[in-house]
C-alpha positions, -999 to +999 in steps of 0.1 A: -043-654+450-056-680+474-058-674+512-030-700+516-007-695+486+014-722+471+051-713+475+082-724+455+117-717+467+141-713+438+177-702+432+203-721+452+224-749+437+220-773+466+218-776+503+252-794+506+260-758+514+248-756+550+240-719+546+216-728+518+201-755+540+196-729+567+179-705+543+155-732+532+147-744+568+144-708+581+122-698+552+099-727+558+096-718+595+088-682+586+061-691+560+046-717+583+042-691+610+020-670+587+004-697+566+004-730+586-012-750+559+006-736+528+021-759+502+058-752+501+082-767+475+119-763+467+133-765+432+163-787+433+191-797+409+199-827+431+166-841+443+178-872+461+207-855+479+186-824+489+157-846+501+181-864+524+196-832+537+162-816+544+149-845+565+124-832+590+118-800+570+081-797+560+088-791+523+084-809+490+115-812+469+108-809+432+131-813+402+147-783+385+161-791+350+189-767+340+197-754+306+221-776+286+248-751+274+264-755+240+298-760+258+283-791+274+272-807+241+292-830+218+308-807+192+291-808+158+263-830+171+228-822+156+218-804+188+251-784+189+246-772+153+209-763+160+219-743+190+247-726+171+222-716+143+197-703+168+224-682+184+233-666+151+197-659+145+192-645+180+166-672+187+161-693+218+171-729+210+150-758+221+156-765+258+170-730+263+146-723+291+153-739+325+124-761+335+110-762+370+086-789+379+056-777+398+059-741+385+023-743+371+011-754+405+027-724+422+014-689+432+045-673+446+082-679+438+108-669+464+142-664+448+165-675+476+202-677+480+214-646+499+242-632+478+233-643+443+223-608+431+258-595+430+284-586+403+314-606+393+347-604+412+358-573+392+325-556+402+312-559+366+284-580+351+253-593+367+236-627+374+221-630+339+205-665+343+189-656+376+175-623+362+162-641+331+146-669+352+129-642+373+115-625+342+101-658+329+086-665+363+068-631+362+059-638+326+039-668+338+019-644+361+036-657+392+045-634+421+083-630+424+098-624+458+135-617+461+140-631+496+167-625+522+190-609+497+223-590+496+222-570+463+249-552+444+266-529+441+266-528+403+280-492+402+311-502+382+289-514+353+261-489+344+245-512+318+243-541+343+229-517+369+202-505+345+191-541+337+191-552+373+173-521+385+145-526+359+141-562+371+141-554+408+114-528+403+091-555+388+094-579+418+064-580+441+087-577+472+124-576+481+134-585+516+169-570+522+190-587+548+212-558+557+212-520+557+239-516+530+216-534+505+186-513+516+206-481+512+219-491+478+185-500+465+171-466+477+198-449+456+184-468+426+149-456+435+140-492+443+123-487+476+085-490+474+088-528+472+116-532+497+116-541+534+146-550+556+145-583+575+172-604+591+186-634+572+161-663+572+187-686+588+180-668+621+146-684+621+160-719+623+151-731+658+181-730+682+192-756+707+176-748+741+199-723+758+217-734+789+241-718+813+267-744+805+299-732+788+329-751+775+355-761+801+392-755+798+412-760+778+399-733+755+384-746+722+385-724+691+363-735+662+376-723+629+358-723+595+377-713+564+362-713+530+382-719+498+356-699+477+359-670+501+397-671+499+397-670+461+372-641+461+392-622+486+422-624+462+448-622+490+467-654+479+479-667+445+467-702+452+448-723+478+481-740+487+497-707+495+467-697+516+467-731+535+504-726+544+497-691+558+465-703+577+483-733+591+510-711+605+484-687+620+465-716+637+497-732+650+507-700+667+472-695+681+473-729+697+507-722+713+497-688+725+463-697+740+472-732+750+440-742+733+424-770+712+412-762+677+384-779+657+382-771+620+346-766+609+334-773+573+302-755+564+301-766+528+307-803+518+309-805+480+321-833+458+314-811+428+344-788+430+374-784+452+370-746+451+337-748+471+346-777+494+355-767+529+365-802+539+393-806+514+407-771+521+406-776+559+426-808+555+451-788+535+454-764+564+457-793+588+486-807+569+503-773+572+501-772+610+531-777+632+536-812+646+525-801+681+495-782+668+482-813+649+480-831+682+455-805+695+435-801+662+407-821+647+386-817+616+349-821+620+346-844+589+311-857+596+286-844+570+261-834+597+243-804+580+233-771+596+214-786+624+240-812+632+267-785+634+248-768+663+261-791+692+296-789+677+295-751+677+281-751+712+312-770+724+335-741+713+347-713+735+348-690+704+343-695+667+361-678+637+340-681+605+346-672+569+312-686+559+285-662+570+260-688+578+285-706+600+288-673+619+250-671+621+247-707+633+273-701+661+259-668+672+224-682+673+237-708+698+252-681+720+288-687+710+311-656+706+320-654+669+345-636+648+335-631+611+362-632+585+349-608+558+356-609+521+326-587+512+303-560+526+277-586+537+299-599+565+303-565+580+266-559+577+258-591+595+283-585+622+268-551+630+233-567+632+245-592+658+271-571+678+273-535+689+304-515+680+331-525+679+320-557+663+344-587+659+349-587+622+382-591+604+389-589+567+398-624+555+431-611+541+440-601+577+436-636+592+470-636+608+482-644+643+488-608+653+453-596+643+435-627+657+454-627+690+442-592+698+406-600+690+405-634+706+422-622+738+394-597+744+366-621+735+380-649+758+384-625+787+348-613+782+333-646+771+305-648+798+293-613+791+293-619+753+273-651+757+248-634+779+245-606+754+239-630+725+212-649+745+194-616+750+200-604+714+192-634+692+154-636+700+150-601+687+170-609+655+148-639+650+117-617+652+134-594+626+138-625+603+101-634+609+091-599+599+099-610+563+068-633+565+046-605+578+058-581+551+051-608+525+016-613+537+009-576+536+024-574+501+003-602+487-029-588+504-022-554+488-017-571+454-050-590+458-068-558+467-053-540+436-064-569+413-099-568+427-101-530+421-089-534+385-114-561+378-142-540+393-131-511+371-132-533+341-168-545+349-179-509+354 
């Protein structure tokens, strides 16, 4: 292992998700603090788009070529038949292994993505392709770091839990981003290679803090995520959810005499189910006539950094996307998290003391929001002051991941030297 390792970030589908952009930017900032001259690359499925979105980030974007699944091939083509035959013989077909350019020139792979190491919606299964990729990476004698992760629980599926546990124990280091993950891993006896560190997004530099705060009328920023809504399972369809959310927002505008800005944090042309923009326009169309006059959709694809001044203009932000909440809180803006999984509760408790402003996404109704927002707006100055005092400490907790990584690699180097010395002896 060289003194300044060559790092590769791997795992996320693309930084059109501003949360993934934040993880990449924050990780680069953390690594640069420990290894200023390190070579850092990011394996991308969309090189041109990700290169544009990561402008100003000191990282090389390299191509990641995914596996071509049989379902994506022309039926009964030569390749389809070959893959079918290999499947029946329990063999890997040609091209079955995802290719990552620059893997040979890499020393350490950071598996990024936050909540990728989780089961399916029913609590069963595991991220098979991610685990298999990690095994291949370690098979190439690369150090695998599971970075800034929320993991599990896989308790409903013992076989999945066994496979994942075996894999996690082989990783050089796991940085857990919340206590619930750390506790769960300890129950699996996965603890000797685990440290807890705040989400890498907290290491993205903030806008310089000022004492300025939004003027009246009150402005409420609202981020709603179609993917989160589907996972929460509270509505039969996105259309039904949009009708409910439009009614809630209309009543909030009337009650607080406020303006609302709808805040996308994922801009995806790939699928409507993961595109905040299309869903927020659905919500906008469901607002009352008077509420539309006081509501805007921030439809400029400005990225994680570009969202910061928009968020700073808000009196309070309500966010379903966790990294939208991190972005707003990092800028000193009081934030309510809409939770659809344990990770949101864990993040809220990291930022705020009890009671923390976190609502289950299924409880995003006027009555519930009105109670929480009334208290926040009444105590806005104190909350902002508290966040300005709190965030630097959380940023240091995120940077601790880099310190832990350095110690882990140094320990691995020392062990390798001892083994080589024993072999010589």
